[in-house]
N, C-alpha and C positions, 0 to 999 in steps of 0.2 A: 754959755748955753753949747750942747755939741751940735757938731753939724758936720757932712762930709758935704763934697762936691768935688766929682769928675767932670773933667770937659775934654772931649775927643782924647780920651786916653787909650793910647795903642801899647802894646807890649807885645816885644820880638826876640827872640833865640838862636842864634846864626849860629847855624848846623856847618862845623868843620871838615873839610877832606870827606866829603857827602859828593864829588864830582861821580862817582860810579854807581851812586846809590838811588837810580832814577826808579826801578821797578819797587826797591824799598819806599823809598818815598811815597809812590800811587799807592801801595798795602796801605801806609799808616793814612795818609790821607782819608779815603775810603774808611776804615776802622775807626780814627775818633775823630771826624770832621772839619782837623783843624786844617787850618788854612797854610800849605806850604810851597814857597815861593821863589825861585831860579831866579836870582840874580845875576846881571852883568858880572862877567869874570866867573860864572861857576856857583857862588857862595850861594847855600840854601838857607833859607830864612823862614823858621816857625811862628806865625803868628797868632799868639795867645789869645789877644784882643786887640780889636782894631774899631778906634773910635768909639770907646764906648763914654758917655755922658747920663748924668744923673745926678741928684741932688736928694739927703736925706738929711731932716730937721728935725731935732729932739722931740722925742717922743715914739718915734717910728721905730716899726717891728717889719725888719726886711727880710723876706724868704728868695734862695738864689734857688732857682731850681735848670736844669738842664742836663742831657744825655752826658753818659763819660766824656773827659775830651772837648766840651763844650766853652770852659774857660773857669769856670767857677773856682778853681782851687787859683788860679792867677790871679782872678780880681780878690780873695781872700788874702793872697798874700801883698797886691798893692795893697786893701786896704788897713794893714797891719805894721804897713811900712817896710814887709820885708822886698818886695821887687819895687822899684823905682821905674814909672813908664819911658817908654822908649821915647813917646811923644805924649803931646796935650800938658795936664795939668789934673794933679790929685791933692786935695787940699782938704785935711783930718785934722777937724780944730774938737779937743778935749781929750781926757787919758784914756788909750786904748790898751785894751788885754786879747791876745789871739790866744782862742783853746785847738787851736792847730799844731801838729805837731808839738804836743807838750812834752815830750821825752825830748824835744833837741836841746842840745846841749851836756847831757848827764853823761860824769866823769863815770866809769866803771870800777876807777879804784880809787875813788872817792868815796869815804861814810858816806851816809844817809843824809847826818847833818851838815856835813860839806857840801853835799847836792844842794840842799835846802836854801842855801847862803849862795851858791851859783847858780841856780835857776833864778830866786830873789832879784839878783843881782840884774841879770840878763832882761829882768820883766820891770827892770828902772825903779825897783822900789829901795829907797833907801836905809840904810845900816839903820837908824832910828827908829824906823817904820819897820822894818824886820824884826827888830830884837822886840818889841811891844807884839806882833804874832807870831813870833817863833813857837813858842808852846803851844799856841793851839794849831798852830799845821804839824807838829809832831803827834800830839793826841791826834789830829783827826786822822791822820794817815793810820793808825794801829799798828805802828811796826816796832814798838817798842825797845828793846834793847838792841832788836837790828839797825836802828839807827847808828850805833857806833860801827857798825861792820860795812863792809866794803862792798858797792852794788852792784858787783860781778856775784858776789853770793846768794843774789835775791833773785827771784821766781819774777818770769815778764809781769806777771800781777802784782808783784809788791812793788816795780819798777814806776809801774802805771799808779799808783796809788800814794805813791810818794812826788811826782811830779803834779798829778790833781790836786792834793791837798797844798802844794804851793802854789799851783797855778790861780786857783780860787780863792785865794787868801785874801784877795783885795775885792774892793765894789767898782769897779772902773766907771767912766761914764758911756767908752763905747764899748762892747763887747762882739768879738767875732767868732762863729764856731763854723763849726766843720760837721756836722751833724750832732748828735747827744750822745757825751761822754757817759760811760759806764762803764766801772770793771771792779772786780775783785768780787766777793762773796755777796750774799747776798744780803745780809747786815749792810756793809758796805757800801752796796749799790742804793741801797734805801735812804741812806746817811747822803752818798752822792748825789741823786736825784733831788733832795731836799735844796741843797746845799747850791748848786746850777738854776731849780728853780726861783730861789731867792736873789741870785744874781740878774737871772734875766729881769725878775719880777721889779730890782731898784734903779738896772741901768739904763742912761736916758736914750740909746742906740742901739739895737740888735741887729748885727747879719749872721742869719744862719742858711748853712746850705744843707738842702737834705733831699732825700730820695724820698722821703716821707709823706704820704697828702699828709694825715692824720697829725705829724710834729707839727710843719708848717700850717695850717688850720686852726691849730690849737695856740700857737704862740706867737702867731705872725699878723703882721692889719693890712700887709701888700709883698707883692711878687714879683722880683726881676726873672725872667723867664730869657735864658742866655742861649744860643746857637752857634756853633761855626766863628765863635769870637766876638758876636756881636749880640744885641738886645734884641730881640724877636718880641718881648711884649713889656709892658712894667702897666702896673694896676692894684687894682685891689684886689686881697688875697682869694675871695672866691672866684671872681672872673677868671684870672689867670691861672689858678691850679684846675678851674675846671677842663680849660683850653687845653691844658700842659698833660693831665693824666687823662683826658679823655682823645689825644693825639697818639698813644699808643707808649706813652712813658711808661720807665722800669723803673 
């Protein structure tokens, strides 16, 4: 069974050569709500998350809300195992696929086919699994003969289609998303939305960060509201969204 458990998780980012940036630090603090601390010796540390604890069990759909700088992206990266907590413990049991930064690792000099193999390897897909899925990925991308061309010749939309087709080719136990992905022409958007819906419906745990109230209400059963790197509220989707969006959230 899929399970996520965070116990007193904090993530800190040291900022070097910041001894003379006090004004800039104060401006950043006001603008983002992040916790900025000057430690002994003048070192500056930005706290992305501080003492965050929660558990997600099999079958739950979690929405993440909070203003820009509240810690959502940092938390998504912890759940995706991109970041390791500076302190505390994060235990993620189950195959996890992250749809944040889906274009990460794309090699512009390599062909589309080569990039499918590269992205699949980064996702942990085995060679045998890729062989089974390769034709479906290629067909879903709709790139045709461009798959044999270097990615640097692609438009930005074509690159996203390639990355999306590869990243959504498996059915993970845990799915981590930052907003709802949609790209390309209307035909591709329709197919992309259907594929995303199928994945969301089949995954055991969904983590979805979004600024859209409708999207959260439609896909989630529970919402975690982050503020200044802390959990301000954690509860049923209707209760938390009503409080968050009535609080002037954008």
